N, C-alpha and C positions, 0 to 999 in steps of 0.2 A: 504493500500500500504506500509506504514511504517513497519507494522508487517511482511509483506511478505519479505521485504528487510532484516530485522533482521533475519528472519528464514533462508533465503538463505545464509546470511553471517555467521551466528553462527552454523548452523546445516547442511544444504544441501551441502555446499562447503567442509567442513571438512569430512563429510561422503563420498562424492564422491572421494575426494583425498585419503582417507584411502582405499577405494575399489580398486582404480587404483593401489595403492602401493601393496596391497595384491595380485592383479591379475597378476601384471607384475614384481614386484621387490622382494618381500619376501615371504617366506613360513613358517608358524608356524608348529611345530611338537612336540609331546610329546613322550618320550621314554617309550614304554609299557612293555618292558621285559629286561632281563639281557643279551641279545645277543651281546651288544656292550661294556660290561664291560671289563676292568675297565676304558675305555676311557669315555664312557657315561653311566650314571646310570639310572636305572628304576626310573621314577619320574622327570627326567630332562625335562625342557621345553626349546626348542631352536628355533632359527630363521635360515632359510636357504636363501641364495641369489639366486633368480631365474635367474637374468640377467647375472650371471657369465657364464652359459652354453647356453645363447641365450635368447633374449628378445621375449616373446610370441607375435605373431601377432594376433590382435583381430579377433574373429569369425572364426579362422582357427586353424589347428593343427600345423602350421608352426612356425618357430622361426627365428629371425634375428641372424645369428651365431656370437658368440663372442669368445668362447673357448670351449674345450671339456674336459670331466673328464680325469684326469690323475691318474696313479697308486699312491695310498696313499690317495686320496681324500675321505672324508666321504660324501656320496651322498644320497640325498632323491630321491626316484624313485617310480613309480607306479609298484605295484606287478605284475609280468609278467604272473601269472597263472590264471588271471580272465579277462573276456571280458570287454572292455571299456564302452560298453553300454548294457543295458538289452537285452537279446536275439540277441546280435550283430547288433541291428537295430538302427543305427545312425540317419537315416532319420525320425524315429518315435519319438525318445527321445531327449530332450535337457537337457544337464547337467546344473544344477542350483547351487549346492553348495556341497563342500566336508566337511562333519561334523566330520572329524577326526575319532575317534573311533566309532562314531555312523553311519558310512556309508555315502552314497551319496544320494542326492535328484535330481530327474529328472522330467521334465515336459513331460507328455504323450500327444502328439498332436493327437493321434488316439484313445484315450480312448473311449470305448463304452458308450452309453448313460447311465447315472446313476452311472458310475464308476468314481473314483477320478482321476483327471489329475495329481496331485502331487504324485509322486512315490518315496517311500523310498527303495533304493536299498542297502541293508545291506551288501551284499557279495562283493561289489567292485565298482569301483577300489580303493583298499586300497593303502596307501602310506607306504613304508618301508624305513629303513635307514640302510646302510651297508657301508663297506669300499671297494673301487675299488682296487682289487689286481692284475688284469690283463686286457688286452684289445685286440682288433683285431690284429691277426697275431701272438700272443704269444701262447705258449703251456702250459697247466696247468695239473697238476696231484696231487693226494693226496696219500701219503704213510705213513701208521701208524699214521694218523692224521696230518701229516705235509704237508704243501703246497709247491709244486715245480713249478717254472715258468721257462720255457725254460731249463729244466733239472737241475736247481739249486734251493736249498732250499730257499724259500722266507722268509726273516727275519720278526720277530714280529715287528709291528709298534707301537710306543707309548706305551700304557699300555695293549696291546694285551696279551692274556694268553691262555695256555692250562691247563686243570684241570684233565683229565682222565689219568690213568696209563694203564688200560686194553683196548686193541684195538680189533676191529672186522672187518667185511667185509662190513659194512654200508658205504654210501657215506661220512659220517663224517670222517671215518678213511681210506677209500680206494676209489680212483677214477682213472681209467685208464687215461693215457695221452690223452688229447683232444686239438686239435687246435681250437682257437677261430676264427670264420669266419671273413673275411675282406670284406669291401665294394666292390661291383662289382663281388665278387666271386660266381660262379655258382656251386651249390651243387647237385650232382646226388642222389636223394632220394632213388632210388632203390638199391643203394649200401650200405646203412647205416644199422647198427644194430638197433634193436628196441629202445635201450636206446638213441642212437645218433639221431634217427629220431624223438623221442619224444621231444628232446631239440630243434631241428630245427623247428618242428611244433609249439612250443611255440614262437620261434623267428618270425615265419611267422604271428602268431596271433598278435604280438606286432606291426610289421611293416605294417600290412594290417588290421587295425581295422574295416574297412568298409566291409570286406569280412568275410564270414563264413568259417573258417578253421576247418576241422574235421579230426579226427584220427580214422580210422576204422580197426577193428581187428576181426578175427575169428579163432577158434580152432576146428578142425574136426578130426574125427577118423572113418574109414570105411565109409566115405561119410556123416557122421551124425554130426550135430553141437553138441558141448558139452555145455549143458545148466547147469549152476550152480550159484546160487545166492551168493555163497561165493567165487566167482572167484577172487575178490580183495585180500582177505585173503590168498587164495591159492597161488597167485603169490608171496606174501610176505614170506610165510613159505616154499615154494618150493614144495608143494603138487600139482601135476598136476591133475585137476578134471576129472573124467570120467562121461560119460553120464548116467543120471539116470532119466528115464521117470516119476518117481513118485515125483520128485522135481518140484514144481510149477515154472513157468517162472516169477520170481519176477524182479522188476526194480532195477537198480543200478544207483543212482544219476539221476533218472527220465528216464532212458533208459533201453531197454531190451537187454540182451546178446544173440542176435539171429543174426547169419550171421555178416554182416558188420554194426552192430549198434554201436553207440558212447557210450563210458564210460570213466571214469576218473581214471587214475593210474599215478604214477610218474615214472620217467625214471628208477630208480633202481629196482622197482618192475617188470617192463617190461623186464629189463635185466635178472632178476632172472627167470622169466617165460621162456624166450628164452633159457636160459642155461639148465633149467630142462626139457624142451621139447626135446632138443638135447640129454640129458642124458637118458630120457625115451626111445627115439627112438633107441639109441645105444644098450640098453638092449633088446628091442624087436628084433632088427636085429641079435644080438648074439643068442637069443633063437631060432629064425627062422632057423638059420644056423645049429642048432643042431637037428632039427626035420625033419621028412619027410614031403613031400608036403601036404598030406592029413591032417595031424595033424596041420601043420602050418596055413592052411587056416581057422582053427576054432578058433585061438587065435586073440586077438586084433591086428590090424595093426598099423603102425607108425602114430603118431599124425601129423597133417598138420596145421601149424601156418601161417596165412597170414595177411598182413597189408597193408594199403595204406593211403595216405593223399588226401583229397578232398578240393577244394576251390570253394565255392558256388555250391557244388554238383558235380563238375567235378574232376576226378582223375588227379593228377599232378605227374610228374616224376622228376622234377628238380625245383630248386628255386635259384634266384639270390639275394644275400644279398644287401640291399639298403643303409645301413649306418654303422657307428661304432657299435661294440658289446662289452659288458663288462662282467667281471666275478666278482661277489660281494661276500664278506664274512664278517661275524661278527667278531669283535675283540675278543670276547669270543668264540674261535674257536671250542671248544667242546660242546658248548651249543647254537648253532645258526643254524636255518633253513635258508639256503642261496643258492647260485648258485650250490653248490654241490648236492642239492636235486632237484631244479626246473629249473636249466639251466641258459642260458645267459639272460642279460638285454639289450634290444635294445636302441639305442640313443633316440628314440622317447619317451621312458618311463622315461628318465631322467628329473627330475623336478628342483632340486636346490642343491647347495653346502652348506652343514651344516656350519654355521658360528659362532654363539655365543649362550651360555646358558644364557637366560634372567631370568629364575626362576627355582627353584628346590625344590621339596617336598620329604621328606623321603618316601620310597616305602611303609612303614607301617603307613603312616600318618593317623591321625584321622579326618582330614579336608575333608569335602564334600561340594563342591561349592554350591549345591542346599539346603544345610542345614546351614543357617547363624549362628546358635548357636554353630556349630563346629569350627567357625573361631577363637575362643578364643585359639585354639591350634596352630595357625599359627606361633607365635614367636618361639616356640620350635620345630615345625616340618619342618620349612624351613631349607634347607641346605645352609646357608649363604655363605659358602666358595666356593660354586660352581657357584654362580651368577656372570655374566659378564666374564666368562672364554671363551677365544677364542678357538674354538674346535681344530684347526690345531696345536695349541701350547700345547695341553694336552698330 
């Protein structure tokens, strides 16, 4: 009995307290890349405060509201491009732990006999860290790499920087002006371009994690589906694929490009595809106008591009936004994959406000935590000057 009391006092209570704090108060995060330089450096270890943006309610996805992210905040959030649960099946899987760069672990309650119940889900949901540069109701655009909010150039914050001199047409350098949706706003999906619809589809996935949200697309010509395993590359380069019966029907991310089958692209690629289909059709139309009817009937007809969003297998034509929406960018604006590429971040994906750097290792450090003999390099590889720096003061 005495041993049990000592164990509870010295081990069980401290461990339980630490778990409660980790679950509801703080979030540990390691900077894996240079996308937040020069504010945060690769190799920085930091703590985020979860309760700033709401205290998580145990065993639910809800929060007790405290405050909301504001423009300028450095925010830790769940990456919006991945489902929260394997196969979108929340009922089957229970989330156990986020192992940072090693992915997540889930408990499979319906694992077949002989199969492991502990599932390592390496693909998501990962945590990202960026700066909030705009929120619901504001209009954002990128021109020559510079960010504009409500028509005015957004100033660099802290140690933010640009590095490139040459500019192009990628989302890093150019993004048409887009209004960030507001809570309660109903969006007509049928009126959106492919690019904008892709972003709203991502927002729907974030706000409805228990539903299967699919984006279906088809490209046909003369009533025939265009099957091409290089469809994704074609959308990026601007080449519109033509039907080739000799090309096998290969999968793309586990799906077949047949009719309304699901596949993964980003919004910029879909925008390029839509633009090039329109260009191809204008050329076909011009050619047809110059030929007589008999000859025109023998040449390829205009391409037909169709798309739709389905929720749990049913097509939907409108969506009502449920909560605040945010636009995130890295401080290293020319070397950051952020909202310019994958769209808005929903309030539900917000996890913590970055607070303090508690440890920092040089990005080329020789130290490996699983190899104790490398620990001798710690004194020289630690960036001592960065430890205990308050992030919003950097």
